C-alpha positions, 0 to 999 in steps of 0.5 A: 500500500502507498503512502496516505497522500498517494491514496488520497490522489489516487482516490480523486478524479485524475484531472484534479490530481493532475492539476495538483501535480502541475501546480507542484503542491500535490504532496502538500495538498490536504483533502479539505483544501482540494474540496474548498479550493475556489470557495467564496466563503472565508475558510472557517465558514467553508469548513463548517458548511461542508462538515456533515456534523453541522447539518444534523437534524432529527428528521435526517434520513437513516444513515449508514457510516462505514469507516475503516480503522486504519483510515489515514485521511479521515480520522475514525473519530469523525464518524463517531462524532457524526454517529453521536450527533445523529443519535443525540437528536434521535436520528437513525444511524449505524456505524460500521468499523472495517478492521484494517481498511484505509481510505476508500477501504484500501487494504480490505475487501470492499465487497462486503461493505458494498453488500451491506450498503445495498442491503441497508438502502434496500431495507430503508427504501422498503420501509419508506415506500408507500404501500400500493393500494390494490384495485380488484 
């Protein structure tokens, strides 16, 4: 497995990574800086606006958070904070820890998490879908 930065660069659209490399700052780039590049908002306000924990509300849709415990880019504690904030307002949330997985599940088989996500979404949509009335 490569360095955390190479994982980050490999996880973004190729044109973004190429742009960072051309500017000569790819190795110094922080993910949040890439996300906020060109934002019209002051840095602290922009960071707040893109942070999911600042958008938590009681009527949030059910959330499945899946996070590798070896993620070198996004601290696992961020998923714990989001889970705790959602629970505090009574929203439905589940946090799944993927042992040994880095960012975008590098170092782990992603298929179990894809199946878990599909099953979660299927269950949420099934319970949210209105029952069709049968005309007979």
